[in-house]
C-alpha positions as CSV (number, residue, x, y, z in Angstrom):
1,M,-86.0,-15.8,-13.9
2,H,-83.7,-17.2,-11.2
3,R,-82.8,-20.1,-13.4
4,T,-81.8,-17.6,-16.3
5,V,-79.7,-15.5,-14.0
6,F,-78.0,-18.6,-12.5
7,C,-77.2,-20.0,-16.0
8,T,-75.9,-16.7,-17.2
9,I,-73.6,-16.3,-14.1
10,A,-72.4,-20.0,-14.5
11,A,-71.6,-19.4,-18.2
12,V,-69.7,-16.2,-17.5
13,T,-67.8,-18.0,-14.7
14,V,-66.9,-20.9,-17.0
15,V,-65.7,-18.5,-19.8
16,A,-63.8,-16.4,-17.3
17,A,-62.1,-19.4,-15.9
18,A,-61.0,-20.9,-19.2
19,P,-57.3,-20.5,-19.9
20,A,-56.3,-17.9,-22.5
21,V,-55.4,-19.4,-25.9
22,A,-52.2,-18.0,-27.5
23,L,-53.0,-17.2,-31.1
24,A,-50.3,-17.6,-33.7
25,D,-49.3,-14.5,-35.6
26,P,-51.5,-14.6,-38.7
27,G,-48.6,-13.5,-40.9
28,I,-46.4,-16.4,-39.9
29,P,-47.3,-19.6,-41.8
30,D,-47.7,-22.9,-39.9
31,F,-44.6,-24.5,-41.5
32,A,-45.4,-28.0,-40.2
33,S,-48.7,-27.9,-42.2
34,Y,-47.0,-27.9,-45.6
35,P,-45.7,-31.0,-47.4
36,K,-41.9,-31.2,-47.6
37,V,-39.9,-31.3,-50.9
38,T,-37.2,-33.8,-51.5
39,A,-33.6,-32.9,-50.7
40,A,-32.1,-34.3,-54.0
41,D,-34.3,-31.9,-56.0
42,Y,-32.8,-28.9,-54.3
43,T,-29.1,-29.9,-53.8
44,V,-26.9,-27.5,-55.8
45,R,-23.6,-28.6,-54.3
46,D,-23.4,-32.2,-53.0
47,G,-20.6,-32.8,-50.5
48,L,-19.9,-34.5,-47.3
49,A,-18.0,-31.6,-45.8
50,Y,-19.9,-28.7,-47.2
51,S,-23.2,-29.2,-49.0
52,V,-25.5,-26.5,-50.4
53,R,-29.2,-26.6,-51.2
54,G,-31.2,-23.8,-52.7
55,F,-34.4,-22.6,-54.5
56,R,-36.1,-19.7,-56.1
57,T,-39.6,-18.3,-56.2
58,P,-41.6,-16.9,-59.1
59,S,-41.4,-13.4,-57.4
60,G,-37.6,-13.3,-57.8
61,L,-36.6,-14.3,-54.3
62,N,-34.0,-17.0,-54.0
63,C,-32.2,-18.7,-51.1
64,T,-29.4,-21.1,-50.4
65,S,-28.8,-23.1,-47.2
66,S,-25.7,-24.8,-46.1
67,Q,-24.2,-26.9,-43.4
68,H,-20.6,-27.3,-42.5
69,R,-19.8,-29.3,-39.4
70,D,-22.1,-27.8,-36.7
71,M,-22.7,-24.4,-38.5
72,Y,-25.8,-23.8,-40.6
73,A,-26.8,-20.8,-42.7
74,L,-29.7,-19.6,-44.9
75,D,-29.0,-16.7,-47.3
76,C,-31.9,-15.1,-49.2
77,T,-31.8,-12.3,-51.7
78,G,-34.0,-10.7,-54.3
79,G,-36.8,-8.1,-54.0
80,L,-37.0,-8.1,-50.2
81,V,-39.1,-5.0,-49.5
82,G,-38.4,-2.9,-46.4
83,L,-35.1,-4.3,-45.2
84,P,-32.9,-1.8,-43.2
85,D,-30.7,0.6,-45.1
86,G,-31.9,-0.7,-48.5
87,A,-30.5,-4.2,-48.0
88,N,-31.4,-6.9,-50.4
89,W,-29.9,-9.9,-48.6
90,I,-30.9,-11.5,-45.3
91,R,-28.9,-14.2,-43.5
92,L,-30.1,-16.5,-40.8
93,R,-27.5,-18.7,-39.1
94,A,-26.7,-21.0,-36.2
95,S,-23.5,-22.4,-34.7
96,G,-24.2,-25.4,-32.6
97,P,-27.2,-24.7,-30.4
98,V,-26.8,-20.9,-30.7
99,V,-29.1,-19.2,-33.3
100,S,-28.1,-15.7,-34.3
101,A,-30.3,-12.7,-35.0
102,P,-30.9,-12.0,-38.7
103,T,-28.3,-9.9,-40.4
104,F,-28.9,-7.8,-43.5
105,S,-26.6,-6.6,-46.2
106,T,-26.5,-5.2,-49.7
107,A,-24.9,-7.4,-52.3
108,E,-25.0,-8.1,-56.0
109,D,-27.8,-10.4,-57.1
110,R,-26.7,-14.0,-57.7
111,P,-25.5,-14.7,-61.2
112,S,-28.3,-15.8,-63.5
113,V,-28.7,-17.3,-66.9
114,E,-31.9,-16.3,-68.8
115,G,-33.3,-14.9,-65.6
116,V,-32.7,-18.1,-63.5
117,P,-30.5,-17.4,-60.5
118,Q,-27.6,-19.8,-60.1
119,F,-25.2,-21.1,-57.4
120,E,-21.8,-22.0,-58.8
121,A,-23.2,-22.3,-62.3
122,T,-26.1,-24.6,-61.0
123,P,-29.6,-23.2,-61.6
124,L,-31.6,-22.9,-58.5
125,P,-34.8,-24.9,-58.9
126,L,-38.3,-23.4,-58.5
127,L,-39.9,-24.1,-55.2
128,P,-43.6,-24.8,-55.8
129,A,-46.3,-22.8,-53.9
130,G,-47.3,-24.4,-50.7
131,Q,-44.4,-26.8,-50.6
132,L,-42.0,-26.8,-47.6
133,Y,-38.2,-26.4,-48.1
134,A,-36.8,-27.9,-44.9
135,F,-33.1,-28.4,-44.8
136,D,-30.0,-27.2,-42.9
137,A,-32.0,-25.9,-39.9
138,A,-34.2,-23.8,-42.3
139,Q,-37.9,-24.1,-43.2
140,C,-39.2,-21.9,-46.1
141,V,-42.5,-21.7,-47.9
142,W,-44.3,-19.2,-50.2
143,T,-48.0,-18.9,-50.8
144,D,-50.4,-16.7,-52.7
145,T,-50.3,-14.1,-49.9
146,V,-46.7,-14.6,-48.7
147,A,-43.8,-14.0,-51.1
148,L,-41.5,-16.0,-48.8
149,A,-41.4,-17.0,-45.2
150,C,-38.5,-18.7,-43.6
151,K,-37.9,-20.0,-40.0
152,F,-34.4,-21.0,-38.8
153,A,-34.0,-22.9,-35.6
154,S,-31.4,-24.6,-33.5
155,R,-31.2,-28.3,-34.5
156,E,-30.6,-29.2,-30.8
157,K,-33.5,-27.0,-29.4
158,P,-35.8,-26.2,-32.4
159,D,-38.6,-24.8,-30.1
160,A,-36.2,-23.0,-27.7
161,E,-34.3,-20.7,-30.1
162,Y,-35.5,-19.6,-33.5
163,T,-35.7,-16.6,-35.8
164,G,-37.1,-15.9,-39.2
165,F,-38.8,-13.5,-41.6
166,V,-41.9,-13.1,-43.6
167,A,-41.6,-11.2,-46.9
168,T,-44.7,-9.8,-48.8
169,T,-45.1,-7.4,-51.6
170,T,-45.4,-4.5,-49.1
171,G,-42.6,-5.3,-46.5
172,T,-40.4,-7.8,-44.8
173,T,-40.7,-8.5,-41.1
174,T,-38.6,-10.6,-38.8
175,F,-39.8,-12.8,-35.9
176,G,-38.3,-15.1,-33.3
177,N,-37.6,-15.6,-29.7
178,L,-33.9,-14.6,-29.4
């Protein structure tokens, strides 16, 4: 009896003394766990001064990312459910080490040919499910449960400042530590 009480008290003490484990938000994918796609396959404007990469998803969402000097941007549009004021466009951006909060706007959809969105007459390639688009300070992925999730971080301090969004068929939420 004494042995059982002692063991129970010891076990409770050990559990109580264990540090709390921070759980990741289950809605935010672990971007680092996905294989990365090749930049050349997603470049829609090649240039030394101002290059643009982009992709589309089967659900109709599409994004372009760009870098000019020390400024980076990710623009995504399409059927983004639940954005403020009926917006259909979300922008994530950084200038140097400073990451800005997401901005939302209403804009015309990108031009498309036969349903394929384009950037400057270049069709945006389809991003395969479970493949990581990771260029221009942006990381994006889509899965069978997430229509699109993107994280945007400072290139100088990627863990210090970041923002992003998760879009599903029922809503779009933002996350970050700004």
